[in-house]
Residue, then its C-alpha position, 0 to 999 in steps of 0.5 A: m299329186r296322188e299317193e296310192k297305198n294299196t293295189k288290192k281291190p277293196k270291197v268299198s271305196i269311200l270318197v271324202p271330199c275335203y275343203n278347209v275342214e280342219k275343224y271337223l276332219g279328224e272326227c270324220l277320218n277317225s270314224i272311217i278308219a274305225q269301221t268294222l269293215d276293214d277291206i276299204e279304201i279311203i280316197c281323200i280329195n283335197d280341193g285346194s284347201t288353204d288351211s291345214t286340211l292337207d296336212i291332216i290328211k297326210d298325217y292320217a295317211k302315214r298311219d293307215k295304208r288304206i288312205v289314198i290322197i288326191d291333192k288338186e287345185n280348187e275346182g269345186y265339189g263336183k270336179s272333186m267327186n268326179r276325180g274320186l269316182d274315177a280313182a275308186t277301185g272298190e266293188y262298191v262306192g260310198i261317200v262321207e262328207s268331211d264334216d260328218w261322221v259315220e257309225p262304226d258298223a256303217f259300211e259293213t252293214l251297207y256292204n252286207a246288205a248289198k251283197k246279200n241282195k245283189a243290189d245296185m244300190v243300198k240306202a240307209d238313214f241318218v240324223f241331223f246334228d246341230n253343231d251349236t246345240r249339240e242336239e240330234t234330230p231324225c232325218w227327213a223321211i224317204g217316201i218308200a212304201d211300207d211293203l218295199k222296205e228291206k226288200v229289193f225293188c226297182p225304183t222307176e218301176q215300183n216306187p218312183e216317188i222316192i226319186w224326188t222325195g226326201h233329202p238327197s242324202i247321197w252319203t247314206c248310200l252304197y253304190s255299185n261301182k259297176m253301175l256308176q261306170e256303165k251308166n256314166i254317173r257323175f256329178v255336175p262339175t260346177p264351181g263351189a259346193a252347191f247342190q250337186d247332190m240333187g243331180f247325183k241322186p236321181k241318176t242313181f235312183m233311176a239307174a238302179k234296177r235292184f234297190y234296197y232300203l235299210p231303215k238304220v242310222v249310219l251317219h251323223y250329218r253336221k249342220h253348221a253355218n258353212n253348209s252350202d244350202k245356206n248360200n243365197s248367192k247360188v241362185f241357179a245351182v239347182s237348175d244346173a244340177h237338173d240340166d245335167t241330169d236331163k243331159w244324162l237321161a238323154e244319153n243313158m236311158p232308153d225310155l226317155e219319155k217316161y223318165t223325163n216326166i219323173a225328172n221334171q217332178c224331181r226338178f219341181s220339188n227341188y225348185v220349190w225348196n230353192l224358192r223358199r230358201l232364197s230372198g230378195e232379188p235372187k228369189r225374184e230372178f229364180r221365180k222368173r226362170f221357174t215360171s218360164e221352164y214349167r210353162n215350156y214343160y207343160a207345152n211339150g208334154t213332159l209333165n204328168k199329173n200322176y206324179f203330183d199330189n193335188k197340193q203340188w199340182l195347185k202349186l204348179l198352177c200358181v207357178i205357171h199362171p202367177h197372175n190367175p187368182i183362182y189357184p192361190i185362193t184354192r191353195a189358201f183354202i186348203t191350208i185353212i181347212s187343213p185341220i179337218y181336211k183329212s177328217r172323216i165326215r158323215g157317210g165315212y167320206k173324208a173332206h178332202y175326197l169330196f173337195n177333190k171331186i167337187v173342186i180339184r177335178k174342175i181345175k185344169l191347165 
């Protein structure tokens, strides 16, 4: 079922994926309806909720003609978001998870920045909200060089590190609808709600030729027991997301070799995170796949050491050669001396500079 409320092309289409969120949905929708940017459409995608989620959406839709309802059977987050992207008519597209909420001027701020800078993509910041303690903490920093903040640049050309660093936070961004359509950027349609943002993020960062970062908090990310990253059963969901990104790269980006190196670094960072998240047999299963994949990437020449810092490179060596003691011993040594690792020593040199010159350069695959 789909109910269309407005035929005028809006400035921003806001996608709100919904699944059994009756507890939080009202706060989310209230924050979107109250946006200072009035010219928006709010696309609520109900993914077969079994609680009162759909009733809540319908009630809000009666009061606000900007709300579009997509009601479908339960298929998972990826398919829900793709339905929303297909339905979006706005000049730009934003995302708000149905258990989060946005600042009143969030989309006006993002839209004005996008228009002023003719940006394909604008990214802002968020804060973590602990649903139990009611406390807020700053977001994980995104690795943007200081001289590129609040300036237009191409991520793949000037700051490729941001493609794989930091929280994916796809819901603090505004995306050109034209870019999403022309580059065929979609979510991986796997069941459930497991890390599809890890595949969507690198696609958008690699596709955007004009990227703009705005260091302003626009969203409150609610952390609670049902967040998808707490599920130990979704062992290979991260791998599925990156496999989808690789397929997208092959089909949509002409300079495949360069971007494949970037994609494999992005995959590595997320694999390390996933390995830390898992435990028991799922962790052992994932470690085997991790080792096998990265041995193959090195063999086919799609790992570029320039995209890794020294600690990451040593971690990679530990993964590829799990039974060689030199790599974990070296990493442990770095950890032990970390209090002085970056301190200056006689002659103005830093300890890590000498360590890199003497030890790291001699460690090769």
